[in-house]
C-alpha positions as CSV (number, residue, x, y, z in Angstrom):
1,M,-0.1,0.1,-0.1
2,T,1.5,3.3,-1.0
3,R,1.4,6.5,1.0
4,S,-0.5,8.0,-1.5
5,L,-3.2,5.5,-2.0
6,T,-3.7,5.4,1.9
7,L,-4.0,9.1,2.0
8,A,-6.7,8.9,-0.9
9,L,-8.7,6.5,0.9
10,S,-8.6,8.4,4.0
11,L,-7.7,5.2,6.0
12,S,-4.2,5.9,7.6
13,A,-3.7,4.5,10.7
14,A,-3.8,8.4,12.2
15,L,-7.5,8.5,11.1
16,L,-8.6,5.2,12.2
17,A,-6.8,5.0,15.4
18,G,-5.6,8.4,16.6
19,C,-9.1,10.1,16.0
20,G,-10.7,8.8,19.0
21,S,-12.8,6.4,17.3
22,P,-12.7,2.8,18.2
23,E,-14.9,0.1,17.7
24,N,-18.1,0.1,19.6
25,G,-18.0,-3.7,20.7
26,N,-20.3,-4.8,17.9
27,G,-17.6,-4.1,15.4
28,N,-18.7,-0.7,14.6
29,T,-17.3,2.8,14.0
30,T,-19.6,5.9,14.9
31,S,-17.3,8.8,15.2
32,P,-18.4,11.7,12.9
33,P,-16.4,11.5,9.6
34,A,-14.4,14.7,9.0
35,P,-14.3,15.5,5.1
36,Q,-10.8,16.5,4.0
37,D,-9.4,18.7,1.0
38,N,-6.6,18.7,-1.2
39,I,-5.3,15.1,-1.1
40,S,-3.6,14.3,-4.2
41,A,-5.3,11.4,-6.4
42,A,-3.8,7.8,-6.3
43,A,-4.2,5.5,-8.9
44,A,-6.8,2.9,-7.9
45,P,-5.3,-0.9,-7.6
46,A,-6.4,-3.0,-10.5
47,F,-8.4,-5.9,-9.7
48,S,-10.8,-8.5,-11.1
49,L,-13.6,-9.9,-9.4
50,P,-16.7,-12.5,-10.0
51,D,-20.4,-11.2,-9.6
52,N,-23.3,-13.2,-8.4
53,T,-23.6,-14.7,-11.7
54,G,-20.2,-15.8,-12.1
55,K,-19.1,-13.3,-14.9
56,S,-15.7,-11.4,-14.0
57,H,-15.5,-7.7,-13.7
58,A,-12.1,-6.3,-14.0
59,L,-11.7,-2.4,-13.0
60,A,-10.0,-2.0,-16.1
61,D,-12.9,-2.9,-18.1
62,Y,-14.4,0.3,-17.1
63,R,-11.6,2.8,-17.9
64,G,-13.2,5.9,-19.3
65,K,-16.0,5.8,-17.2
66,W,-16.5,7.1,-13.6
67,V,-16.6,4.4,-11.1
68,V,-18.2,4.0,-7.7
69,L,-17.0,1.3,-5.4
70,E,-19.3,0.3,-2.1
71,W,-18.4,-2.1,0.4
72,V,-21.4,-3.9,1.5
73,N,-22.7,-6.5,4.0
74,H,-26.5,-6.9,4.5
75,G,-26.4,-8.0,8.0
76,C,-24.8,-4.3,9.2
77,P,-27.2,-1.9,10.5
78,F,-25.4,1.0,9.2
79,V,-25.9,-0.9,5.8
80,K,-29.5,-1.7,6.4
81,K,-30.0,2.1,7.0
82,H,-29.1,3.1,3.5
83,Y,-31.1,0.0,1.9
84,G,-33.7,-0.3,4.1
85,S,-34.6,3.5,3.4
86,G,-34.3,2.9,-0.2
87,N,-31.3,5.6,-0.3
88,M,-28.7,3.1,-1.8
89,Q,-30.8,1.9,-4.4
90,G,-32.0,5.4,-5.3
91,L,-28.4,6.4,-5.9
92,Q,-27.4,3.4,-8.0
93,K,-30.2,4.2,-10.5
94,T,-29.5,7.6,-10.4
95,Y,-26.1,7.8,-11.2
96,A,-26.3,4.5,-13.6
97,G,-28.8,7.0,-15.9
98,K,-25.9,9.5,-15.7
99,G,-23.1,6.7,-17.0
100,V,-21.8,5.9,-13.7
101,V,-20.6,2.2,-13.2
102,W,-21.4,0.9,-9.3
103,L,-19.8,-1.7,-8.2
104,S,-21.0,-3.0,-5.1
105,I,-18.2,-5.3,-3.1
106,C,-18.8,-7.7,-0.2
107,S,-15.5,-9.0,1.3
108,S,-17.1,-10.9,4.2
109,A,-15.3,-14.2,4.5
110,P,-17.2,-17.6,4.5
111,G,-18.9,-17.9,7.7
112,K,-18.9,-14.3,8.5
113,Q,-21.6,-12.1,8.6
114,G,-22.7,-10.6,5.4
115,H,-21.2,-13.6,3.2
116,Q,-23.5,-15.1,1.0
117,E,-23.1,-17.7,-1.9
118,P,-23.8,-16.4,-5.5
119,A,-27.3,-17.6,-5.2
120,G,-28.0,-16.1,-2.1
121,W,-26.8,-12.6,-3.6
122,T,-29.0,-13.0,-6.5
123,E,-32.2,-13.3,-4.2
124,T,-31.0,-10.4,-2.1
125,L,-30.5,-7.9,-4.7
126,K,-33.9,-8.6,-6.1
127,S,-35.5,-8.6,-2.7
128,I,-34.3,-5.3,-1.9
129,G,-34.5,-3.6,-5.3
130,A,-30.9,-3.0,-5.5
131,A,-29.3,-2.1,-8.8
132,P,-25.8,-2.0,-8.8
133,T,-23.7,-2.5,-12.3
134,A,-22.3,-5.5,-10.5
135,M,-22.6,-7.2,-7.1
136,L,-19.0,-8.5,-6.7
137,L,-17.6,-11.4,-4.4
138,D,-14.4,-10.9,-2.8
139,V,-14.5,-14.2,-0.7
140,D,-10.9,-14.0,0.2
141,G,-10.9,-10.3,1.2
142,K,-8.0,-9.6,-1.3
143,V,-9.2,-6.5,-2.7
144,G,-10.8,-5.2,0.4
145,R,-7.5,-5.4,1.7
146,L,-5.9,-3.9,-1.3
147,Y,-8.2,-0.8,-0.9
148,D,-7.7,-1.0,2.8
149,A,-11.7,-1.1,3.2
150,K,-12.4,-1.2,7.1
151,T,-16.3,-0.5,7.1
152,T,-19.8,-1.2,5.5
153,P,-20.7,1.0,3.9
154,Q,-17.4,2.3,2.7
155,M,-17.4,4.5,-0.7
156,V,-14.4,5.1,-3.3
157,V,-14.9,7.2,-6.3
158,I,-12.7,6.7,-9.3
159,D,-12.3,8.9,-12.4
160,P,-12.1,7.8,-16.1
161,Q,-8.3,7.7,-16.0
162,G,-8.0,5.3,-13.0
163,A,-7.3,7.9,-10.1
164,I,-9.0,7.8,-6.9
165,V,-11.1,11.2,-6.3
166,Y,-12.7,10.4,-3.1
167,G,-12.7,7.7,-0.6
168,G,-14.6,7.3,3.0
169,A,-18.0,7.4,4.1
170,I,-21.1,7.8,2.1
171,D,-22.3,10.9,4.2
172,D,-21.3,12.8,7.6
173,R,-24.3,11.1,9.8
174,P,-22.4,8.2,11.5
175,T,-25.6,6.6,12.6
176,A,-27.8,3.6,11.9
177,N,-30.9,5.5,11.9
178,S,-32.6,6.1,8.6
179,A,-34.2,9.0,9.8
180,D,-30.8,10.9,9.5
181,I,-30.3,10.7,5.9
182,A,-32.6,13.4,5.2
183,G,-30.3,16.1,6.8
184,A,-26.8,14.2,6.1
185,R,-24.5,15.9,3.5
186,N,-23.9,13.1,1.4
187,Y,-20.4,13.0,0.2
188,V,-20.8,10.9,-2.4
189,V,-23.5,12.6,-3.9
190,E,-21.5,16.0,-3.8
191,V,-18.6,14.5,-5.5
192,L,-20.4,12.9,-8.3
193,D,-22.6,15.8,-9.0
194,A,-19.4,18.2,-9.3
195,V,-17.3,15.9,-11.1
196,L,-20.1,15.0,-14.0
197,S,-20.4,18.6,-14.4
198,G,-16.8,19.1,-15.0
199,K,-16.0,20.8,-11.6
200,P,-13.5,19.3,-8.9
201,A,-14.5,17.3,-6.4
202,P,-15.4,19.5,-3.2
203,V,-14.1,16.8,-0.7
204,T,-11.8,14.0,-1.5
205,E,-11.7,11.8,1.6
206,S,-13.6,11.2,5.0
207,K,-13.2,9.0,7.6
208,P,-15.6,5.9,6.9
209,Y,-18.1,4.6,9.3
210,G,-20.1,1.7,9.8
211,C,-19.8,-2.2,10.8
212,S,-16.2,-3.3,10.3
213,V,-15.6,-5.6,7.5
214,K,-15.5,-9.2,8.3
215,Y,-12.5,-10.6,6.6
């Protein structure tokens, strides 16, 4: 892991452990994510993963497009907040309509919370109306570790040239209460709306919150 990538993802040890944000006993991180600016973009690490249908997806396949990576675990209350309310599905559909590739990734290991077999994922996606471009299964956690993913949800935005322009939380409300979505500052929305209109990202990183990734 390079220094620049760590900065770009806002997952350095100083942010994770030095800001008074230990996990709360349930494997959840809940301290408010602080946005940061002027972080140099880093090249997004290359990867290839199968989806729930068995099709392989490489990040390189989407060169030339804006890409969102979303770490997910549907057993996590912070993830349920965004899916139970329809917030995440709405974002997926909205930005798909604008040409954005949305890759949901589950890095939960077999036997751990959030892990499902491919058929289970197919049913889950259908039942909750999820609409990512692909649901990627990172069973051995290699891609999650490559990106130093710590929580679910955790978001990364990658530009058409393959550089990370944002990494961190979905918003500034580190709770599992769906009622907090309406008043939240959604960093992913801010970033995508800006870059899709040719403007620079207004924020490049924030501290992710949620359940720990179940490697």
